[in-house]
Structures are given as structure tokens and as C-alpha cells.
C-alpha positions in Angstrom: 9.6 44.0 -83.9 8.7 40.5 -83.0 11.2 38.1 -81.4 11.9 36.2 -84.6 13.3 39.4 -86.2 15.7 40.1 -83.3 19.4 39.3 -83.5 20.2 35.8 -82.2 21.9 37.2 -79.1 18.9 39.3 -78.2 16.6 36.3 -78.6 18.8 34.2 -76.3 19.1 37.0 -73.8 15.3 37.6 -73.7 14.9 33.8 -73.1 16.9 34.2 -69.9 15.2 37.3 -68.5 12.7 35.4 -66.3 15.5 33.3 -64.9 17.5 36.4 -64.2 14.6 38.0 -62.3 14.1 34.8 -60.4 17.7 34.7 -59.3 18.3 31.4 -61.2 21.2 32.6 -63.3 24.6 32.8 -61.8 28.3 33.0 -62.8 29.1 33.4 -66.4 25.5 33.2 -67.7 24.4 36.0 -65.4 27.3 38.2 -66.3 26.7 37.8 -70.0 23.0 38.6 -69.7 23.6 41.7 -67.5 26.4 42.9 -69.8 24.0 42.6 -72.8 21.3 44.5 -70.9 23.7 47.4 -70.3 24.6 47.6 -74.0 21.2 46.8 -75.7 18.5 49.4 -74.9 15.7 47.3 -76.5 16.5 44.2 -74.3 16.9 46.5 -71.2 13.5 48.0 -71.9 12.0 44.5 -72.2 13.6 43.5 -69.0 12.2 46.6 -67.2 8.7 45.8 -68.7 8.9 42.2 -67.4 10.0 43.4 -64.0 6.9 45.7 -63.8 4.6 42.9 -64.7 6.3 40.6 -62.2 6.0 43.3 -59.5 2.3 43.8 -60.3 1.6 40.1 -60.0 3.5 39.9 -56.7 1.4 42.8 -55.3 -1.8 41.0 -56.4 -0.6 37.8 -54.7 0.1 39.7 -51.5 -3.1 41.8 -51.4 -6.3 39.8 -52.1 -8.7 42.0 -54.1 -11.5 43.4 -52.1 -14.9 43.5 -53.8 -16.7 46.9 -53.6 -18.9 47.0 -50.5 -22.0 47.8 -52.5 -21.6 44.7 -54.7 -23.5 42.2 -52.5 -26.4 44.6 -52.0 -26.7 45.3 -55.7 -26.6 41.7 -56.5 -29.2 40.8 -53.9 -31.5 43.7 -55.1 -31.3 42.3 -58.7 -31.9 38.8 -57.4 -35.2 39.9 -55.8 -36.4 41.3 -59.1 -39.1 39.2 -60.7 -38.8 37.7 -64.1 -35.9 37.0 -66.5 -33.9 40.1 -65.7 -33.5 39.2 -62.0 -32.6 35.6 -62.8 -30.1 36.6 -65.5 -28.5 39.3 -63.3 -27.6 36.9 -60.6 -26.7 33.4 -61.8 -26.0 32.6 -58.2 -29.7 32.2 -57.4 -30.1 28.5 -56.6 -26.5 27.7 -57.2 -26.4 25.9 -53.9 -29.6 23.9 -53.7 -31.9 25.4 -51.2 -29.5 28.2 -50.2 -30.4 31.8 -49.8 -29.2 34.1 -52.5 -26.7 35.7 -50.1 -25.0 32.3 -49.6 -25.0 31.6 -53.3 -23.3 34.9 -54.1 -20.8 34.3 -51.4 -19.9 30.8 -52.7 -19.6 32.0 -56.3 -17.4 34.9 -55.2 -15.1 32.6 -53.2 -15.0 30.2 -56.2 -14.0 32.9 -58.6 -11.3 34.2 -56.3 -10.0 30.6 -55.7 -9.9 29.7 -59.4 -8.1 33.0 -60.2 -5.5 32.1 -57.6 -5.1 28.6 -58.9 -4.8 29.8 -62.5 -2.1 32.3 -61.5 -0.2 29.6 -59.5 -0.5 27.1 -62.5 0.8 29.8 -64.9 3.7 30.6 -62.5 4.7 27.0 -62.1 4.5 26.3 -65.8 6.9 29.2 -66.4 9.3 27.8 -63.8 9.1 24.3 -65.4 9.8 25.8 -68.8 12.9 27.6 -67.4 14.1 24.3 -65.8 13.7 22.5 -69.1 15.5 25.2 -71.0 18.4 25.2 -68.5 18.8 21.4 -68.8 18.7 21.6 -72.5 21.6 24.1 -72.5 
């Protein structure tokens, strides 16, 4: 069932779940949401799912992913292959003008990790901004 088919109170409660997880609800609003979660198994299941997602994202934030140790060696071996296959396998070749393939791969890997972190941070801040807007509208 999508959110538009839910009863109004369930839709409103689900709109407050992120604020509840972030500790942004208090007083009457928090009590109403928590009471609804005790009584509505569907909303409680959605809250538990969102908590698992939030916990998973928090763990990713705390533990930077470690590339497999053989990755660099495999990429360098492919970069040394002559012809189109070697060039297509490692787009890092020549990414930094005059650099060795090792440095190009390192720069691209760092760039990918940095943009992933920036994307996650932008997503997180947009969610917080939306919560603030919703709370001011109420």
C-alpha cells in the first residue's frame, strides 16, 4: 500500500518518523507519534525499517569503505594491456596529465569516495531542511 492510500493519521505519523529518530520531536507531538506506533503495526514496521536504514548509513559514515587489496594490482595490470581493452578497463590512464597510472587510479578512487561522502551529506542536510520546513508550516 502506498502512502496515499493510508489513513490520514498514518500519513501524518510517517511524516514525523525522521524527526522522531533525530530527537526533534518533543512534548505532545512525540507522545502522539509514539502512542500511534504502539497501536499501528504498519507504522511501527515502517519506523523499524527507517531505523535500520539510518543505522546502516551511520555505520557507513563511521567506517570508510576499504577497497579490496587486489583492486589496484588488477587495474594496473589491465592498464598495461595494449589496445582498446587496456584503455577501456582503466579510464584513469592519463587522467592526471603526465601522471603514472598508479597516481591516476589513486586520484580517481579518492574522488569517487569524496563525491559519495558529499552526496550523502547533501542528502542528509536536505532531509533535515525538509523537516524544518514541515515543522514551521505546522
